C-alpha positions as a Markdown table, in Angstrom:
| # | Residue | x | y | z |
|---|---|---|---|---|
| 1 | Unk | 20.0 | 12.3 | 14.2 |
| 2 | Unk | 18.9 | 13.0 | 10.7 |
| 3 | Unk | 20.2 | 11.3 | 7.5 |
| 4 | Unk | 22.4 | 13.7 | 5.5 |
| 5 | Unk | 23.2 | 11.0 | 2.9 |
| 6 | Unk | 20.4 | 8.7 | 1.7 |
| 7 | Unk | 22.8 | 6.2 | 0.5 |
| 8 | Unk | 24.8 | 5.8 | 3.8 |
| 9 | Unk | 23.4 | 5.0 | 7.3 |
| 10 | Unk | 25.6 | 5.2 | 10.3 |
| 11 | Unk | 25.1 | 4.1 | 13.8 |
| 12 | Unk | 22.6 | 6.1 | 15.7 |
| 13 | Unk | 20.5 | 7.1 | 12.6 |
| 14 | Unk | 17.0 | 5.9 | 12.2 |
| 15 | Unk | 15.4 | 4.6 | 9.1 |
| 16 | Unk | 11.7 | 4.8 | 8.8 |
| 17 | Unk | 9.9 | 2.7 | 6.3 |
| 18 | Unk | 6.3 | 3.5 | 5.3 |
| 19 | Unk | 4.4 | 0.3 | 4.9 |
| 20 | Unk | 1.1 | 2.0 | 4.2 |
| 21 | Unk | 1.7 | 2.1 | 0.5 |
| 22 | Unk | 1.7 | -0.9 | -1.8 |
| 23 | Unk | 4.8 | -1.1 | -4.1 |
| 24 | Unk | 5.6 | -3.5 | -7.0 |
| 25 | Unk | 8.7 | -4.9 | -8.6 |
| 26 | Unk | 9.0 | -4.6 | -12.4 |
| 27 | Unk | 11.4 | -6.6 | -14.5 |
| 28 | Unk | 12.8 | -4.7 | -17.5 |
| 29 | Unk | 12.3 | -6.5 | -20.7 |
| 30 | Unk | 14.3 | -4.2 | -23.1 |
| 31 | Unk | 17.0 | -1.8 | -22.8 |
| 32 | Unk | 16.0 | 1.7 | -22.1 |
| 33 | Unk | 17.1 | 4.9 | -20.5 |
| 34 | Unk | 15.5 | 5.8 | -17.1 |
| 35 | Unk | 14.0 | 9.0 | -18.8 |
| 36 | Unk | 12.6 | 7.1 | -21.8 |
| 37 | Unk | 11.1 | 4.4 | -19.5 |
| 38 | Unk | 9.5 | 6.9 | -17.2 |
| 39 | Unk | 8.1 | 8.9 | -20.3 |
| 40 | Unk | 6.7 | 5.7 | -21.8 |
| 41 | Unk | 4.8 | 4.6 | -18.8 |
| 42 | Unk | 4.0 | 8.1 | -17.4 |
| 43 | Unk | 6.0 | 7.6 | -14.3 |
| 44 | Unk | 7.4 | 10.3 | -12.0 |
| 45 | Unk | 11.2 | 10.3 | -12.9 |
| 46 | Unk | 12.4 | 11.6 | -9.5 |
| 47 | Unk | 10.6 | 8.8 | -7.7 |
| 48 | Unk | 11.9 | 6.1 | -10.3 |
| 49 | Unk | 15.5 | 7.4 | -9.7 |
| 50 | Unk | 15.3 | 7.7 | -5.9 |
| 51 | Unk | 13.7 | 4.3 | -5.4 |
| 52 | Unk | 16.2 | 2.7 | -7.7 |
| 53 | Unk | 19.3 | 4.6 | -7.0 |
| 54 | Unk | 19.8 | 5.9 | -10.5 |
| 55 | Unk | 22.3 | 8.7 | -10.8 |
| 56 | Unk | 21.1 | 10.2 | -14.1 |
| 57 | Unk | 18.0 | 10.1 | -16.3 |
| 58 | Unk | 20.1 | 9.0 | -19.2 |
| 59 | Unk | 21.4 | 6.0 | -17.2 |
| 60 | Unk | 20.6 | 2.7 | -19.1 |
| 61 | Unk | 18.5 | -0.1 | -17.8 |
| 62 | Unk | 19.1 | -3.7 | -19.1 |
| 63 | Unk | 16.7 | -6.6 | -19.6 |
| 64 | Unk | 16.3 | -8.6 | -16.5 |
| 65 | Unk | 16.9 | -5.6 | -14.2 |
| 66 | Unk | 14.3 | -5.3 | -11.5 |
| 67 | Unk | 12.9 | -2.0 | -10.5 |
| 68 | Unk | 10.9 | -0.8 | -7.5 |
| 69 | Unk | 7.8 | 1.2 | -8.6 |
| 70 | Unk | 5.7 | 3.3 | -6.4 |
| 71 | Unk | 2.5 | 2.0 | -7.8 |
| 72 | Unk | -0.5 | -0.1 | -6.7 |
| 73 | Unk | -1.3 | -3.3 | -8.6 |
| 74 | Unk | -4.3 | -1.5 | -10.2 |
| 75 | Unk | -2.1 | 1.5 | -11.3 |
| 76 | Unk | 0.3 | -0.9 | -12.8 |
| 77 | Unk | -2.3 | -2.7 | -14.7 |
| 78 | Unk | -3.6 | 0.6 | -16.2 |
| 79 | Unk | -0.1 | 1.4 | -17.3 |
| 80 | Unk | 0.3 | -2.1 | -18.8 |
| 81 | Unk | 3.3 | -2.9 | -16.5 |
| 82 | Unk | 3.8 | -6.6 | -15.7 |
| 83 | Unk | 4.6 | -6.8 | -12.0 |
| 84 | Unk | 5.1 | -8.8 | -8.9 |
| 85 | Unk | 3.7 | -7.4 | -5.7 |
| 86 | Unk | 6.3 | -6.5 | -3.1 |
| 87 | Unk | 3.9 | -5.3 | -0.4 |
| 88 | Unk | 0.2 | -5.3 | -0.1 |
| 89 | Unk | -1.3 | -3.1 | 2.5 |
| 90 | Unk | -3.4 | -5.3 | 5.0 |
| 91 | Unk | -7.2 | -5.0 | 4.5 |
């Protein structure tokens, strides 16, 4: 059974989680719209919105809010994003 609404799972549906990619958590330190944040750090806005359940690019993020980012630690460092690793792919 496929998932028709990504925000709702029902009995019988399967959720596949890809643990082959490292991801990080970033803590927002100043108010910003999703679009401005994505633009400032050269992030894919669709990925940012999907991973963090934003409904609009104009939605505001507040200090202390945590975001999942589809970046490796190295990519985050290059973009100057302070982060905490969520998952590190085994060597």
